[in-house]
C-alpha positions as YAML, in Angstrom:
chain: A
units: angstrom
residues:
- id: 1
  name: MET
  ca: [70.15, 46.37, 37.96]
- id: 2
  name: TYR
  ca: [70.38, 46.82, 34.10]
- id: 3
  name: PRO
  ca: [73.23, 46.42, 32.08]
- id: 4
  name: PRO
  ca: [74.76, 49.07, 30.64]
- id: 5
  name: THR
  ca: [72.32, 50.38, 28.43]
- id: 6
  name: ASP
  ca: [70.77, 51.91, 30.91]
- id: 7
  name: VAL
  ca: [73.70, 54.67, 30.99]
- id: 8
  name: ARG
  ca: [72.25, 57.51, 29.03]
- id: 9
  name: VAL
  ca: [72.92, 57.97, 24.76]
- id: 10
  name: ALA
  ca: [71.69, 60.32, 22.31]
- id: 11
  name: PRO
  ca: [69.61, 58.46, 20.66]
- id: 12
  name: TYR
  ca: [71.53, 60.33, 16.96]
- id: 13
  name: THR
  ca: [74.96, 59.30, 18.05]
- id: 14
  name: ALA
  ca: [73.70, 55.47, 18.58]
- id: 15
  name: LEU
  ca: [72.13, 56.26, 15.10]
- id: 16
  name: VAL
  ca: [75.52, 56.81, 13.78]
- id: 17
  name: VAL
  ca: [77.07, 54.07, 15.53]
- id: 18
  name: ALA
  ca: [74.85, 51.42, 14.46]
- id: 19
  name: ILE
  ca: [75.47, 52.22, 10.80]
- id: 20
  name: LEU
  ca: [78.83, 51.90, 10.90]
- id: 21
  name: ALA
  ca: [78.32, 49.23, 12.33]
- id: 22
  name: ALA
  ca: [76.83, 47.80, 9.86]
- id: 23
  name: SER
  ca: [78.73, 49.87, 7.12]
- id: 24
  name: THR
  ca: [81.10, 46.46, 7.84]
- id: 25
  name: SER
  ca: [78.46, 44.10, 6.44]
- id: 26
  name: ALA
  ca: [79.08, 43.95, 2.85]
- id: 27
  name: ILE
  ca: [83.22, 43.83, 3.44]
- id: 28
  name: LEU
  ca: [83.00, 40.92, 5.81]
- id: 29
  name: VAL
  ca: [81.04, 39.35, 3.73]
- id: 30
  name: ARG
  ca: [83.70, 40.32, 0.45]
- id: 31
  name: TRP
  ca: [86.27, 37.69, 2.28]
- id: 32
  name: SER
  ca: [82.96, 35.20, 3.28]
- id: 33
  name: VAL
  ca: [83.11, 31.90, 0.64]
- id: 34
  name: ALA
  ca: [79.94, 30.51, 2.26]
- id: 35
  name: PRO
  ca: [76.94, 30.62, 0.70]
- id: 36
  name: SER
  ca: [75.09, 34.13, 1.69]
- id: 37
  name: SER
  ca: [72.04, 32.72, 3.59]
- id: 38
  name: VAL
  ca: [74.74, 29.99, 5.49]
- id: 39
  name: ALA
  ca: [76.60, 33.84, 6.47]
- id: 40
  name: ALA
  ca: [73.47, 35.30, 6.91]
- id: 41
  name: LEU
  ca: [72.24, 32.50, 9.43]
- id: 42
  name: TYR
  ca: [75.47, 32.10, 11.59]
- id: 43
  name: ARG
  ca: [75.47, 36.12, 11.86]
- id: 44
  name: VAL
  ca: [71.30, 35.25, 13.45]
- id: 45
  name: LEU
  ca: [72.88, 32.88, 15.36]
- id: 46
  name: PHE
  ca: [76.36, 34.08, 16.82]
- id: 47
  name: THR
  ca: [74.62, 37.21, 17.31]
- id: 48
  name: THR
  ca: [71.05, 35.78, 19.52]
- id: 49
  name: LEU
  ca: [74.12, 34.46, 21.35]
- id: 50
  name: LEU
  ca: [75.26, 36.96, 22.79]
- id: 51
  name: VAL
  ca: [72.63, 38.89, 23.11]
- id: 52
  name: ALA
  ca: [69.96, 36.46, 24.76]
- id: 53
  name: PRO
  ca: [72.75, 35.71, 27.88]
- id: 54
  name: VAL
  ca: [72.10, 39.99, 28.54]
- id: 55
  name: ALA
  ca: [68.33, 39.62, 27.80]
- id: 56
  name: PHE
  ca: [67.69, 36.13, 30.72]
- id: 57
  name: VAL
  ca: [69.73, 37.38, 33.09]
- id: 58
  name: PHE
  ca: [68.70, 41.47, 33.91]
- id: 59
  name: HIS
  ca: [65.73, 41.30, 31.73]
- id: 60
  name: ARG
  ca: [64.26, 38.01, 32.94]
- id: 61
  name: SER
  ca: [61.03, 38.48, 34.23]
- id: 62
  name: GLU
  ca: [60.10, 40.59, 31.52]
- id: 63
  name: PHE
  ca: [59.09, 37.85, 29.25]
- id: 64
  name: GLY
  ca: [56.24, 36.51, 31.50]
- id: 65
  name: ARG
  ca: [55.23, 40.47, 30.80]
- id: 66
  name: LEU
  ca: [55.83, 39.44, 27.26]
- id: 67
  name: THR
  ca: [51.95, 39.67, 25.86]
- id: 68
  name: ARG
  ca: [50.84, 37.09, 23.01]
- id: 69
  name: GLY
  ca: [50.41, 40.17, 20.41]
- id: 70
  name: ASP
  ca: [54.11, 41.70, 21.36]
- id: 71
  name: LEU
  ca: [55.53, 37.62, 21.23]
- id: 72
  name: PHE
  ca: [53.80, 37.67, 17.21]
- id: 73
  name: PHE
  ca: [54.86, 41.07, 16.11]
- id: 74
  name: ALA
  ca: [58.52, 40.38, 17.29]
- id: 75
  name: THR
  ca: [57.79, 36.89, 15.48]
- id: 76
  name: LEU
  ca: [57.51, 38.24, 12.22]
- id: 77
  name: ALA
  ca: [59.80, 40.92, 13.13]
- id: 78
  name: GLY
  ca: [61.95, 37.92, 13.32]
- id: 79
  name: ILE
  ca: [60.98, 36.11, 10.08]
- id: 80
  name: ALA
  ca: [60.38, 39.11, 8.13]
- id: 81
  name: LEU
  ca: [64.43, 39.72, 8.02]
- id: 82
  name: ALA
  ca: [64.73, 36.70, 7.00]
- id: 83
  name: VAL
  ca: [62.72, 36.60, 4.15]
- id: 84
  name: HIS
  ca: [64.54, 40.18, 3.53]
- id: 85
  name: PHE
  ca: [68.13, 38.48, 3.31]
- id: 86
  name: ALA
  ca: [66.83, 35.70, 1.59]
- id: 87
  name: THR
  ca: [65.29, 37.20, -1.54]
- id: 88
  name: TRP
  ca: [67.42, 40.44, -1.31]
- id: 89
  name: PHE
  ca: [70.51, 38.03, -1.80]
- id: 90
  name: GLU
  ca: [68.52, 35.77, -3.92]
- id: 91
  name: SER
  ca: [67.57, 38.72, -6.15]
- id: 92
  name: LEU
  ca: [71.24, 39.56, -7.94]
- id: 93
  name: ASN
  ca: [70.97, 35.85, -8.82]
- id: 94
  name: HIS
  ca: [68.18, 36.87, -11.65]
- id: 95
  name: THR
  ca: [69.46, 41.11, -12.46]
- id: 96
  name: SER
  ca: [72.40, 43.83, -12.09]
- id: 97
  name: VAL
  ca: [73.59, 44.95, -9.32]
- id: 98
  name: ALA
  ca: [72.36, 47.84, -9.68]
- id: 99
  name: ALA
  ca: [68.57, 47.20, -9.76]
- id: 100
  name: SER
  ca: [68.87, 45.20, -6.61]
- id: 101
  name: VAL
  ca: [70.18, 47.40, -4.47]
- id: 102
  name: THR
  ca: [68.17, 50.25, -5.74]
- id: 103
  name: LEU
  ca: [65.29, 48.22, -5.28]
- id: 104
  name: VAL
  ca: [65.74, 47.15, -2.10]
- id: 105
  name: GLN
  ca: [66.89, 50.83, -0.63]
- id: 106
  name: THR
  ca: [63.38, 51.24, -1.68]
- id: 107
  name: GLN
  ca: [61.88, 50.45, 2.07]
- id: 108
  name: PRO
  ca: [62.07, 53.87, 3.25]
- id: 109
  name: ILE
  ca: [59.08, 54.75, 1.11]
- id: 110
  name: PHE
  ca: [57.24, 51.86, 2.41]
- id: 111
  name: VAL
  ca: [58.28, 52.38, 6.22]
- id: 112
  name: ALA
  ca: [57.07, 55.89, 5.83]
- id: 113
  name: VAL
  ca: [53.85, 54.54, 4.07]
- id: 114
  name: GLY
  ca: [53.01, 51.80, 6.76]
- id: 115
  name: ALA
  ca: [54.06, 54.57, 9.62]
- id: 116
  name: TRP
  ca: [51.27, 56.73, 8.04]
- id: 117
  name: LEU
  ca: [48.83, 53.89, 8.11]
- id: 118
  name: VAL
  ca: [49.53, 51.89, 11.23]
- id: 119
  name: LEU
  ca: [52.05, 53.63, 13.56]
- id: 120
  name: ASN
  ca: [49.87, 57.18, 12.73]
- id: 121
  name: GLU
  ca: [53.21, 58.66, 12.07]
- id: 122
  name: ARG
  ca: [52.74, 62.38, 10.37]
- id: 123
  name: ILE
  ca: [54.34, 62.45, 7.09]
- id: 124
  name: THR
  ca: [55.56, 66.39, 6.36]
- id: 125
  name: SER
  ca: [56.61, 67.72, 2.22]
- id: 126
  name: ALA
  ca: [60.41, 68.36, 3.49]
- id: 127
  name: THR
  ca: [60.50, 64.63, 4.95]
- id: 128
  name: VAL
  ca: [57.86, 63.44, 1.94]
- id: 129
  name: VAL
  ca: [61.46, 65.53, 0.03]
- id: 130
  name: GLY
  ca: [64.74, 63.96, 2.49]
- id: 131
  name: ILE
  ca: [63.27, 60.45, 1.46]
- id: 132
  name: VAL
  ca: [63.16, 61.27, -2.32]
- id: 133
  name: VAL
  ca: [66.12, 62.83, -1.99]
- id: 134
  name: ALA
  ca: [68.16, 60.51, -0.16]
- id: 135
  name: ILE
  ca: [66.87, 57.30, -2.37]
- id: 136
  name: ILE
  ca: [68.13, 59.26, -5.69]
- id: 137
  name: GLY
  ca: [71.75, 59.56, -3.99]
- id: 138
  name: ALA
  ca: [71.51, 55.02, -3.49]
- id: 139
  name: GLY
  ca: [69.89, 54.80, -6.90]
- id: 140
  name: THR
  ca: [72.67, 57.46, -8.04]
- id: 141
  name: MET
  ca: [75.90, 55.18, -6.12]
- id: 142
  name: SER
  ca: [73.80, 51.98, -6.76]
- id: 143
  name: PHE
  ca: [74.54, 52.50, -11.24]
- id: 144
  name: GLY
  ca: [77.68, 54.15, -10.34]
- id: 145
  name: ASP
  ca: [79.22, 50.32, -11.31]
- id: 146
  name: ALA
  ca: [76.41, 49.96, -13.88]
- id: 147
  name: GLY
  ca: [76.65, 47.26, -16.06]
- id: 148
  name: GLN
  ca: [78.98, 45.18, -14.40]
- id: 149
  name: ALA
  ca: [76.22, 42.50, -13.84]
- id: 150
  name: PRO
  ca: [74.33, 41.20, -17.45]
- id: 151
  name: LEU
  ca: [70.86, 41.16, -17.04]
- id: 152
  name: SER
  ca: [69.35, 37.81, -17.10]
- id: 153
  name: ASP
  ca: [65.72, 37.02, -18.46]
- id: 154
  name: ALA
  ca: [64.37, 36.50, -15.13]
- id: 155
  name: THR
  ca: [65.26, 40.38, -14.67]
- id: 156
  name: ALA
  ca: [61.38, 41.45, -13.27]
- id: 157
  name: PHE
  ca: [61.88, 38.27, -11.53]
- id: 158
  name: GLY
  ca: [64.59, 39.92, -9.50]
- id: 159
  name: ASN
  ca: [63.20, 43.03, -9.30]
- id: 160
  name: ALA
  ca: [60.50, 41.85, -7.37]
- id: 161
  name: LEU
  ca: [62.37, 39.49, -5.02]
- id: 162
  name: ALA
  ca: [64.46, 43.34, -5.09]
- id: 163
  name: VAL
  ca: [60.98, 44.80, -3.90]
- id: 164
  name: LEU
  ca: [60.00, 42.16, -1.40]
- id: 165
  name: GLY
  ca: [63.28, 42.04, 0.33]
- id: 166
  name: ALA
  ca: [63.15, 45.82, 0.79]
- id: 167
  name: ILE
  ca: [58.74, 45.50, 2.26]
- id: 168
  name: THR
  ca: [60.42, 43.15, 4.33]
- id: 169
  name: LEU
  ca: [62.88, 45.28, 6.07]
- id: 170
  name: ALA
  ca: [60.25, 47.58, 5.91]
- id: 171
  name: GLY
  ca: [57.82, 45.41, 7.99]
- id: 172
  name: TYR
  ca: [61.33, 44.59, 10.75]
- id: 173
  name: VAL
  ca: [62.12, 48.82, 11.05]
- id: 174
  name: LEU
  ca: [58.68, 49.03, 11.22]
- id: 175
  name: ALA
  ca: [57.36, 46.36, 14.04]
- id: 176
  name: GLY
  ca: [60.51, 47.00, 16.26]
- id: 177
  name: ARG
  ca: [59.23, 50.49, 15.92]
- id: 178
  name: SER
  ca: [56.12, 49.70, 17.92]
- id: 179
  name: ILE
  ca: [57.12, 47.23, 20.39]
- id: 180
  name: ARG
  ca: [60.03, 49.47, 21.48]
- id: 181
  name: GLN
  ca: [57.98, 51.93, 23.33]
- id: 182
  name: ARG
  ca: [57.07, 49.03, 25.62]
- id: 183
  name: VAL
  ca: [59.06, 46.58, 25.36]
- id: 184
  name: SER
  ca: [62.69, 46.46, 26.55]
- id: 185
  name: LEU
  ca: [65.92, 46.10, 24.04]
- id: 186
  name: PHE
  ca: [67.88, 42.79, 24.68]
- id: 187
  name: PRO
  ca: [63.91, 40.85, 25.55]
- id: 188
  name: TYR
  ca: [62.57, 41.97, 22.16]
- id: 189
  name: VAL
  ca: [65.51, 41.46, 19.67]
- id: 190
  name: THR
  ca: [65.70, 38.14, 21.52]
- id: 191
  name: VAL
  ca: [62.66, 36.96, 20.03]
- id: 192
  name: VAL
  ca: [63.12, 38.27, 17.47]
- id: 193
  name: TYR
  ca: [66.40, 36.78, 16.30]
- id: 194
  name: ALA
  ca: [65.07, 34.01, 17.94]
- id: 195
  name: ALA
  ca: [62.34, 33.86, 15.10]
- id: 196
  name: CYS
  ca: [65.01, 34.94, 12.15]
- id: 197
  name: THR
  ca: [67.54, 32.05, 13.26]
- id: 198
  name: ILE
  ca: [64.85, 29.24, 12.90]
- id: 199
  name: THR
  ca: [63.88, 30.85, 9.31]
- id: 200
  name: LEU
  ca: [67.06, 31.34, 7.96]
- id: 201
  name: ILE
  ca: [68.03, 27.57, 9.28]
- id: 202
  name: ALA
  ca: [64.96, 25.92, 8.02]
- id: 203
  name: ILE
  ca: [65.89, 28.42, 4.70]
- id: 204
  name: VAL
  ca: [69.56, 27.03, 4.52]
- id: 205
  name: GLY
  ca: [67.50, 23.45, 4.49]
- id: 206
  name: ALA
  ca: [66.42, 23.76, 1.82]
- id: 207
  name: GLN
  ca: [68.89, 25.49, -0.46]
- id: 208
  name: GLY
  ca: [70.75, 22.48, 0.04]
- id: 209
  name: HIS
  ca: [72.96, 24.04, 1.70]
- id: 210
  name: ALA
  ca: [76.55, 22.68, 4.30]
- id: 211
  name: PHE
  ca: [75.10, 23.65, 7.44]
- id: 212
  name: THR
  ca: [79.07, 22.89, 8.78]
- id: 213
  name: ALA
  ca: [82.41, 21.49, 7.51]
- id: 214
  name: TYR
  ca: [83.50, 25.18, 6.57]
- id: 215
  name: PRO
  ca: [87.30, 26.45, 7.78]
- id: 216
  name: GLY
  ca: [88.11, 28.68, 10.49]
- id: 217
  name: ARG
  ca: [88.34, 31.27, 8.84]
- id: 218
  name: GLU
  ca: [84.77, 31.54, 7.75]
- id: 219
  name: TRP
  ca: [84.00, 30.55, 11.74]
- id: 220
  name: LEU
  ca: [85.89, 34.13, 12.31]
- id: 221
  name: LEU
  ca: [83.96, 35.92, 9.79]
- id: 222
  name: PHE
  ca: [80.65, 34.78, 10.60]
- id: 223
  name: PHE
  ca: [82.21, 35.70, 14.42]
- id: 224
  name: LEU
  ca: [82.20, 39.02, 13.31]
- id: 225
  name: MET
  ca: [79.74, 40.04, 11.45]
- id: 226
  name: ALA
  ca: [77.37, 38.99, 14.97]
- id: 227
  name: LEU
  ca: [79.65, 41.10, 16.87]
- id: 228
  name: LEU
  ca: [79.77, 43.87, 14.31]
- id: 229
  name: PRO
  ca: [76.71, 44.37, 12.36]
- id: 230
  name: GLY
  ca: [74.48, 42.14, 14.01]
- id: 231
  name: LEU
  ca: [75.88, 43.65, 17.63]
- id: 232
  name: PHE
  ca: [76.54, 47.41, 17.16]
- id: 233
  name: GLY
  ca: [74.45, 47.49, 14.44]
- id: 234
  name: HIS
  ca: [70.74, 45.58, 14.03]
- id: 235
  name: THR
  ca: [70.70, 45.73, 17.72]
- id: 236
  name: VAL
  ca: [72.34, 49.77, 18.20]
- id: 237
  name: ILE
  ca: [69.38, 50.75, 15.65]
- id: 238
  name: ASN
  ca: [66.83, 48.26, 17.59]
- id: 239
  name: TRP
  ca: [67.61, 50.60, 20.60]
- id: 240
  name: THR
  ca: [66.96, 53.21, 18.55]
- id: 241
  name: LEU
  ca: [63.48, 52.36, 17.10]
- id: 242
  name: GLY
  ca: [62.31, 52.77, 21.00]
- id: 243
  name: HIS
  ca: [63.89, 56.85, 20.78]
- id: 244
  name: LEU
  ca: [63.09, 57.93, 17.36]
- id: 245
  name: GLU
  ca: [60.50, 57.36, 14.99]
- id: 246
  name: SER
  ca: [60.57, 54.54, 11.71]
- id: 247
  name: ILE
  ca: [61.13, 56.99, 9.05]
- id: 248
  name: VAL
  ca: [64.40, 58.43, 11.28]
- id: 249
  name: VAL
  ca: [65.77, 55.53, 11.47]
- id: 250
  name: SER
  ca: [65.30, 54.27, 8.22]
- id: 251
  name: VAL
  ca: [66.25, 56.39, 6.30]
- id: 252
  name: ALA
  ca: [68.93, 57.62, 8.13]
- id: 253
  name: TRP
  ca: [69.82, 53.28, 7.43]
- id: 254
  name: LEU
  ca: [70.42, 54.61, 3.77]
- id: 255
  name: GLY
  ca: [73.99, 55.52, 5.16]
- id: 256
  name: GLU
  ca: [75.39, 52.18, 5.43]
- id: 257
  name: PRO
  ca: [76.16, 51.86, 1.53]
- id: 258
  name: VAL
  ca: [78.10, 55.54, 1.64]
- id: 259
  name: GLY
  ca: [80.35, 53.64, 4.81]
- id: 260
  name: ALA
  ca: [80.66, 50.62, 3.41]
- id: 261
  name: THR
  ca: [82.18, 52.51, -0.03]
- id: 262
  name: ILE
  ca: [83.99, 54.78, 2.81]
- id: 263
  name: LEU
  ca: [85.08, 50.92, 4.84]
- id: 264
  name: ALA
  ca: [86.07, 48.88, 1.20]
- id: 265
  name: LEU
  ca: [88.72, 52.45, -0.02]
- id: 266
  name: ALA
  ca: [90.17, 51.28, 3.02]
- id: 267
  name: LEU
  ca: [90.22, 48.06, 3.55]
- id: 268
  name: LEU
  ca: [89.81, 46.36, -0.37]
- id: 269
  name: ALA
  ca: [91.36, 49.50, -1.82]
- id: 270
  name: GLU
  ca: [88.18, 49.57, -4.03]
- id: 271
  name: VAL
  ca: [88.64, 52.84, -5.31]
- id: 272
  name: PRO
  ca: [84.83, 54.47, -5.45]
- id: 273
  name: ASP
  ca: [84.08, 56.60, -9.16]
- id: 274
  name: ALA
  ca: [82.82, 59.90, -8.89]
- id: 275
  name: VAL
  ca: [79.55, 58.54, -9.29]
- id: 276
  name: THR
  ca: [79.48, 57.19, -6.37]
- id: 277
  name: VAL
  ca: [80.91, 59.73, -3.94]
- id: 278
  name: VAL
  ca: [78.19, 62.09, -5.45]
- id: 279
  name: GLY
  ca: [75.61, 59.07, -5.37]
- id: 280
  name: GLY
  ca: [77.13, 59.35, -2.02]
- id: 281
  name: VAL
  ca: [76.53, 63.25, -0.83]
- id: 282
  name: VAL
  ca: [73.29, 62.95, -2.00]
- id: 283
  name: VAL
  ca: [71.88, 60.48, -0.04]
- id: 284
  name: LEU
  ca: [73.98, 62.31, 3.64]
- id: 285
  name: ALA
  ca: [71.52, 65.32, 2.12]
- id: 286
  name: GLY
  ca: [68.58, 63.52, 2.31]
- id: 287
  name: ILE
  ca: [69.91, 61.37, 5.82]
- id: 288
  name: ALA
  ca: [70.21, 65.53, 6.98]
- id: 289
  name: VAL
  ca: [66.59, 66.89, 5.70]
- id: 290
  name: THR
  ca: [64.40, 63.87, 7.19]
- id: 291
  name: THR
  ca: [66.47, 64.27, 10.55]
- id: 292
  name: ILE
  ca: [66.39, 68.05, 10.72]
- id: 293
  name: ASP
  ca: [63.20, 67.75, 9.91]
- id: 294
  name: ARG
  ca: [61.62, 65.02, 12.43]
- id: 295
  name: GLU
  ca: [63.33, 66.50, 15.40]
- id: 296
  name: ARG
  ca: [62.79, 70.31, 15.26]
- id: 297
  name: ARG
  ca: [59.00, 68.78, 15.24]
- id: 298
  name: THR
  ca: [59.16, 66.49, 18.14]
- id: 299
  name: PRO
  ca: [59.03, 66.99, 21.22]
- id: 300
  name: ALA
  ca: [61.46, 65.05, 23.93]
- id: 301
  name: THR
  ca: [60.50, 62.64, 25.43]
- id: 302
  name: PRO
  ca: [60.89, 60.37, 28.41]
- id: 303
  name: GLU
  ca: [62.28, 57.09, 27.94]
- id: 304
  name: PRO
  ca: [59.14, 54.51, 26.51]
- id: 305
  name: VAL
  ca: [61.05, 51.86, 28.82]
- id: 306
  name: SER
  ca: [63.83, 50.86, 30.76]
- id: 307
  name: GLU
  ca: [66.74, 49.13, 29.17]
...
């Protein structure tokens, strides 16, 4: 017997839900006053506590069947996710928000190259066009508030950190796509999130931040980060990686800033300017081009593993 994830769900529907859930992350982080690495730690820790019981109750036997290679790459994915959080947030201390967000959103380029080199996923001209259009749109959204954050003397270092954040996020997506074709969702994410949590504990400790002594409001926000962008965002995205190509998932991820902009308008009364709106439309256009092209060329296949 399997938990409710055994219900047949259209992968693209799940991907939309995941992107919407992930879009709440920026709002929740904006409301939190805790250090970003601490918020990231408890978001991942609480997500782990949510998925682990399901994994051990319904998929206990699968842990024994995981190969050393599966454990190694799942652990690597968790470390990559933690490094992504750490490098991207730190880059904001050294470069502009526009530059940081634009550079970290170049991850589809690294996913496309990695999928071609490692996973033998063919890249067509239409896929390339879709990726480029989506990245241009994301960059346009980022530059909608250009000039609001001053550049520091360490801009090159900050830009390098943002690119590293993009590369590690791409590694996280690629590892998930490879392993999820043969490993069920909950055993996979339990290992990934556990590795990410341990890595973030080390990062928070190295930065000297307090692990506790936060008010109740912060703990509620940490839990909501785990439930929404963590469980319904990243975890559902990991489910889609067992059914969709990594390039489709990666480019669709660029829809997150669009969703975040809409939520900011509704919850924070932040009205987007014309440049941001145009960028959002371009992002959606890029996602549509890539998704339609991959769907047209990918034949229907049975589920690779039971969920």
